[in-house]
VODRENKOL-305395 format. One line per 4 residues: number of its first residue (from 0); for each residue x, y, z of C-alpha. Coordinates in nm, 2 decimals. Each point is the difference from the previous one (the first is absolute). Example, Ala and Ser with C-alpha at 12.3 -4.5 7.8 and 13.67 -1.06 7.14 Angstrom:
BEGIN
0	1.23:-0.45:0.78 ~ 0.14:0.34:-0.07 .
//
This chain:
BEGIN
0	0.63:-3.52:-5.89 ~ -0.13:-0.34:0.05 ~ 0.16:-0.21:0.34 ~ 0.10:-0.33:-0.10 .
4	-0.08:-0.29:0.21 ~ 0.36:-0.10:-0.03 ~ 0.14:0.31:0.11 ~ -0.21:0.00:0.33 .
8	0.07:-0.36:0.05 ~ 0.40:0.11:-0.03 ~ -0.07:0.25:0.27 ~ -0.19:-0.20:0.22 .
12	0.11:-0.10:0.34 ~ -0.19:-0.22:0.28 ~ 0.04:-0.02:0.34 ~ -0.15:-0.09:0.36 .
16	-0.07:0.14:0.28 ~ -0.04:-0.11:0.32 ~ -0.29:0.11:0.22 ~ 0.01:0.11:0.32 .
20	-0.37:-0.11:0.08 ~ -0.24:-0.28:-0.21 ~ -0.16:0.28:-0.20 ~ -0.32:-0.16:-0.26 .
24	0.15:-0.31:0.08 ~ 0.35:0.10:-0.13 ~ 0.29:-0.05:0.19 ~ 0.24:0.09:-0.32 .
28	-0.05:0.23:-0.21 ~ 0.10:-0.05:-0.41 ~ 0.04:0.26:-0.26 ~ 0.10:0.05:-0.30 .
32	0.18:0.36:-0.03 ~ 0.06:0.18:-0.32 ~ 0.31:0.24:-0.08 ~ -0.08:0.23:-0.28 .
36	0.13:0.33:-0.14 ~ -0.23:0.22:0.19 ~ 0.03:-0.23:0.33 ~ -0.10:-0.28:0.20 .
40	-0.38:-0.19:-0.04 ~ -0.11:-0.28:0.16 ~ -0.22:-0.30:-0.09 ~ -0.13:-0.25:0.27 .
44	-0.35:-0.10:-0.04 ~ -0.15:-0.22:0.28 ~ 0.01:-0.36:-0.09 ~ -0.35:0.02:-0.06 .
48	0.02:0.25:-0.29 ~ -0.09:-0.19:-0.34 ~ 0.19:0.17:-0.29 ~ -0.22:0.27:-0.11 .
52	-0.04:0.12:0.36 ~ 0.42:-0.02:0.02 ~ -0.01:0.20:-0.29 ~ -0.11:0.33:0.18 .
56	0.25:-0.06:0.27 ~ 0.25:-0.02:-0.32 ~ -0.06:0.31:-0.17 ~ 0.03:0.18:0.36 .
60	0.36:-0.14:0.01 ~ 0.06:0.08:-0.34 ~ -0.12:0.34:0.06 ~ 0.24:0.07:0.29 .
64	0.28:-0.13:-0.17 ~ -0.06:0.15:-0.37 ~ -0.19:0.31:0.04 ~ 0.05:0.10:0.36 .
68	-0.22:0.16:0.25 ~ -0.24:0.28:-0.12 ~ 0.07:0.34:0.15 ~ -0.05:0.02:0.36 .
72	-0.19:0.29:0.21 ~ 0.16:-0.13:0.36 ~ 0.29:-0.06:0.13 ~ -0.14:-0.24:0.27 .
76	-0.23:-0.21:0.07 ~ -0.20:-0.11:0.32 ~ -0.03:-0.39:0.06 ~ -0.19:-0.22:0.23 .
80	0.10:-0.25:0.21 ~ -0.07:-0.39:-0.07 ~ -0.07:-0.25:0.23 ~ -0.07:-0.38:-0.17 .
84	-0.20:-0.24:0.17 ~ 0.26:-0.09:0.28 ~ -0.08:-0.03:0.39 ~ -0.10:0.27:0.21 .
88	0.35:-0.03:0.20 ~ 0.19:0.07:-0.34 ~ -0.19:0.29:-0.10 ~ 0.22:0.23:0.20 .
92	0.33:-0.12:-0.14 ~ -0.14:0.11:-0.35 ~ -0.14:0.32:0.09 ~ 0.36:0.09:0.12 .
96	0.10:0.00:-0.38 ~ -0.22:0.25:-0.08 ~ 0.02:0.32:0.25 ~ -0.13:0.29:-0.06 .
100	-0.28:-0.15:-0.22 ~ -0.34:0.09:0.10 ~ -0.19:-0.25:-0.24 ~ -0.03:-0.37:0.06 .
104	-0.09:-0.27:-0.19 ~ -0.11:-0.29:0.13 ~ -0.07:-0.36:-0.17 ~ -0.26:-0.18:0.05 .
108	-0.23:-0.33:-0.09 ~ 0.32:-0.17:-0.04 ~ -0.11:-0.36:-0.08 ~ -0.02:-0.21:0.30 .
112	-0.01:0.28:0.23 ~ -0.33:0.14:0.20 ~ -0.15:0.32:0.03 ~ 0.14:0.01:0.37 .
116	0.34:-0.04:-0.11 ~ -0.09:0.34:-0.25 ~ -0.14:0.18:0.32 ~ 0.29:-0.08:0.20 .
120	0.25:0.10:-0.27 ~ -0.15:0.30:-0.04 ~ -0.07:0.06:0.35 ~ 0.38:-0.05:0.09 .
124	0.08:0.30:-0.30 ~ -0.25:0.22:0.15 ~ 0.16:-0.08:0.39 ~ 0.35:0.09:-0.17 .
128	-0.09:0.27:-0.23 ~ -0.33:0.19:0.16 ~ -0.02:0.27:-0.22 ~ 0.10:-0.21:-0.33 .
132	-0.26:-0.03:-0.31 ~ -0.08:-0.36:-0.04 ~ -0.11:-0.15:-0.36 ~ -0.04:-0.41:0.00 .
136	0.03:-0.19:-0.32 ~ -0.19:-0.28:-0.05 ~ 0.09:-0.14:-0.38 ~ -0.34:-0.09:-0.06 .
140	0.01:-0.18:0.31 ~ -0.37:0.03:0.13 ~ -0.35:-0.01:-0.12 ~ -0.21:0.29:0.05 .
144	-0.19:-0.11:0.34 ~ 0.41:-0.10:0.15 ~ 0.11:0.36:-0.12 ~ -0.27:0.13:0.18 .
148	0.03:-0.18:0.29 ~ 0.41:0.11:0.00 ~ -0.08:0.35:-0.07 ~ -0.22:0.03:0.32 .
152	0.29:-0.19:0.21 ~ 0.29:0.13:-0.12 ~ -0.04:0.35:0.11 ~ 0.05:0.35:-0.17 .
156	0.16:-0.05:-0.34 ~ 0.10:0.18:-0.26 ~ -0.09:-0.22:-0.30 ~ -0.07:-0.37:-0.03 .
160	0.24:-0.11:-0.31 ~ -0.18:-0.23:-0.21 ~ -0.22:-0.17:0.22 ~ -0.21:-0.23:-0.23 .
164	0.10:-0.16:-0.31 ~ -0.21:0.18:-0.28 ~ -0.11:0.35:-0.10 ~ -0.42:-0.06:0.11 .
168	0.10:-0.17:0.30 ~ 0.22:0.36:0.09 ~ -0.32:0.15:-0.09 ~ -0.18:-0.15:0.21 .
172	0.22:0.01:0.30 ~ 0.06:0.37:-0.03 ~ -0.41:0.03:-0.01 ~ -0.03:-0.22:0.30 .
176	0.29:0.23:0.21 ~ -0.19:0.32:-0.07 ~ -0.36:-0.17:0.12 ~ 0.17:-0.13:0.31 .
180	0.13:0.33:0.10 ~ 0.36:-0.12:-0.08 ~ 0.24:0.27:-0.12 ~ 0.32:-0.24:-0.14 .
184	0.06:0.09:-0.40 ~ -0.01:-0.31:-0.23 ~ 0.35:0.01:-0.21 ~ 0.05:-0.22:-0.32 .
188	0.36:-0.15:-0.11 ~ -0.10:-0.31:-0.16 ~ -0.29:0.12:-0.14 ~ 0.22:0.23:-0.19 .
192	0.32:-0.17:-0.08 ~ -0.11:-0.31:-0.04 ~ -0.32:0.09:-0.23 ~ -0.08:0.02:-0.37 .
196	-0.15:0.33:0.07 ~ 0.19:0.19:0.28 ~ -0.24:0.28:-0.01 ~ -0.34:-0.19:0.07 .
200	0.07:0.04:0.37 ~ -0.07:0.34:-0.04 ~ -0.28:0.02:-0.23 ~ -0.18:-0.27:0.24 .
204	0.08:0.21:0.31 ~ 0.15:-0.28:0.14 ~ 0.27:0.17:0.16 ~ 0.11:0.32:0.23 .
208	0.43:-0.07:-0.06 ~ 0.15:-0.13:-0.35 ~ 0.32:-0.19:0.10 ~ 0.22:0.00:-0.30 .
212	0.32:-0.17:-0.05 ~ 0.25:0.10:-0.27 ~ 0.13:-0.38:-0.10 ~ -0.37:-0.19:-0.03 .
216	-0.12:0.33:-0.12 ~ 0.23:0.00:-0.33 ~ 0.24:0.30:0.17 ~ 0.04:0.34:0.13 .
220	-0.17:0.18:-0.28 ~ -0.31:-0.25:0.00 ~ -0.01:0.11:0.35 ~ -0.05:0.39:-0.06 .
224	-0.30:-0.13:-0.27 ~ -0.14:-0.19:0.20 ~ 0.04:0.26:0.33 ~ -0.17:0.25:-0.23 .
228	-0.34:-0.19:-0.10 ~ -0.05:-0.13:0.44 ~ 0.09:0.37:0.11 ~ -0.28:0.13:-0.25 .
232	-0.19:-0.25:0.13 ~ -0.02:0.10:0.37 ~ 0.28:-0.27:0.11 ~ 0.28:0.05:0.18 .
236	0.37:-0.16:-0.13 ~ 0.21:-0.21:0.21 ~ 0.34:-0.14:-0.22 ~ 0.13:-0.26:0.18 .
240	0.27:-0.29:-0.14 ~ -0.07:-0.40:-0.05 ~ 0.29:-0.11:0.21 ~ 0.26:0.19:-0.20 .
244	0.37:0.00:0.07 ~ 0.19:0.35:0.01 ~ -0.02:-0.01:-0.39 ~ -0.33:-0.04:-0.06 .
248	-0.09:0.24:0.30 ~ 0.12:0.28:-0.25 ~ -0.24:-0.02:-0.21 ~ -0.29:0.02:0.29 .
252	0.23:0.33:0.14 ~ -0.01:0.13:-0.34 ~ -0.39:-0.05:-0.02 ~ -0.07:0.20:0.33 .
256	0.24:0.24:-0.08 ~ -0.15:0.02:-0.33 ~ -0.36:0.06:0.09 ~ -0.13:0.35:-0.10 .
260	-0.04:0.27:0.29 ~ -0.32:-0.05:0.16 ~ -0.20:0.28:0.20 ~ -0.27:-0.03:0.26 .
264	-0.31:0.26:-0.01 ~ 0.19:0.25:0.18 ~ 0.30:-0.01:-0.28 ~ 0.25:-0.19:0.25 .
268	0.22:-0.22:-0.17 ~ -0.10:-0.36:0.11 ~ 0.27:-0.22:0.03 ~ -0.03:-0.37:-0.19 .
272	-0.10:-0.26:0.27 ~ 0.24:-0.22:0.21 ~ 0.12:-0.22:-0.31 ~ 0.05:-0.36:0.10 .
276	0.37:0.00:-0.10 ~ 0.17:-0.14:0.30 ~ 0.05:-0.37:-0.09 ~ 0.38:0.03:-0.02 .
280	-0.02:0.01:0.34 ~ -0.12:-0.34:0.01 ~ 0.32:-0.19:-0.19 ~ 0.32:-0.07:0.19 .
284	0.18:0.10:-0.29 ~ -0.08:0.18:-0.34 ~ 0.18:0.08:-0.28 ~ 0.02:0.37:0.07 .
288	0.10:0.20:0.28 ~ -0.32:0.05:0.27 ~ -0.14:0.35:-0.06 ~ -0.02:0.21:0.30 .
292	-0.32:0.04:0.19 ~ -0.01:0.37:0.10 ~ -0.29:0.08:0.20 ~ -0.20:-0.24:-0.16 .
296	0.11:0.08:-0.38 ~ 0.20:-0.13:-0.25 ~ 0.21:0.24:-0.27 ~ -0.09:-0.05:-0.32 .
300	0.28:-0.12:-0.15 ~ 0.06:-0.27:-0.27 ~ 0.27:-0.27:0.18 ~ 0.19:-0.23:-0.23 .
304	0.15:-0.34:0.15 ~ 0.32:-0.01:0.15 ~ 0.26:-0.28:-0.22 ~ 0.08:-0.19:0.29 .
308	-0.43:-0.04:0.09 ~ -0.09:-0.12:-0.30 ~ 0.31:-0.26:0.02 ~ -0.06:-0.11:0.35 .
312	-0.39:0.00:-0.05 ~ -0.02:-0.19:-0.37 ~ -0.26:-0.28:-0.01 ~ 0.16:-0.33:-0.09 .
316	-0.02:-0.13:-0.37 ~ -0.28:-0.20:0.00 ~ -0.21:0.34:0.09 ~ 0.14:0.19:-0.15 .
320	-0.09:-0.18:-0.33 ~ -0.37:-0.02:0.13 ~ 0.00:0.39:0.01 ~ 0.14:0.07:-0.31 .
324	-0.25:-0.28:-0.16 ~ -0.29:0.22:0.19 ~ 0.11:0.31:-0.15 ~ 0.01:-0.14:-0.37 .
328	-0.36:-0.13:0.07 ~ -0.14:0.32:0.13 ~ 0.18:0.18:-0.32 ~ -0.22:-0.13:-0.22 .
332	-0.29:0.18:0.16 ~ 0.15:0.30:0.05 ~ -0.19:0.30:-0.20 ~ 0.21:0.14:-0.29 .
336	0.02:0.35:0.23 ~ 0.20:-0.17:0.28 ~ 0.27:-0.08:-0.28 ~ 0.11:0.35:-0.14 .
340	0.26:0.23:0.19 .
//
């Protein structure tokens, strides 16, 4: 049976969640939630996503609302702590909310900030959690030369996520890091989720890690498809969220929990890399109950919004109308398979 636009609009709720700290320039995170026959889905593309790109986010929301998640392979999911581009003195308060995590992702290359500020922020993390594995996320903010200079100053890193804008630049940086004797991996994010061809980065040997996010890539099952290809090309996989509400985090947890089991050369089961699914802890309020973090892991359970939270966090009428309009615009670009349930 095909999904009808009118049915989706009738099932939609628009919420506005206040942030603890500014993240990607956002102080209030708005999202459209869909209560479907199989569960809840989320549609919350950032403002810079036009309708054709936003259609991927809508496909993801419809998948969770009308199909639900695929079969899960594991019950618990390791996550990383996420540190926005805050001042060093504010890092401790953020890390307190991620007790038990052994990996930290730090935002860098924030517009208006310097590399010195990035270094100080990363060092604050290192001082507080000296055994943590550290990733940095530049969101395409550096040139190749700037990224190379940053790698030299930021110290040992798990990887640099999307340090440069293009696949060609990522490939060049990866080569120059090796030639410079700097053992830092390169991860691709926007070069996958905002690319016409999400597989180009692997074919060009431009990254060591693929960061895949259910919403902007088109859903949990699309994540599994992309992850299978990337892993076959030798890339590691990190699943992450796109500043999702508790409803959107359902899709991220489902994606990690559904990844096929992976063994190393000695046939030991290798758990998925720590996922970027802890952003719920950056909200002051959320539509679902807060997930309990146990030894740096979240349980892969699908949470539904609580009615009183939905009511308290509902967006204004004008904002609701704006989101319903965005949904209708994105609808025009949905592939046919996204409308089958």
